[in-house]
C-alpha positions, 0 to 999 in steps of 0.5 A: 498491485495497481490502483486508481487514485482519486484527487484529494484521497490518501491511500494506505496498504494494510497487511495481515497473516490471519485477517484478524490483526492488520498493520500498515505496510510500506510500499513503493510507487512506480516512478517515485523514490523510496518506500512510503507509508501512504500516498495522497493523490494530487490528481486522478491517476493510476498508481502501480505499487510494489510491497517489499517482501516480508522479513524472514519468518513473517507470513503476510498473506492478505492485503487491503487498501485503506482510502481516506 
């Protein structure tokens, strides 16, 4: 997934199997080490994010981006 980050905003990715119950998902940002729960943009820039695969038996199908 790719998103445009705006300075001062915090971005969190939520996942859901049924669009009724969402939960925060960890993700990786290209060029940064480790998994994150959110990212705060220090400047206007593009972010390429990867969401690690679900655990066996999990059925996450839908994602949304929360901007704060």
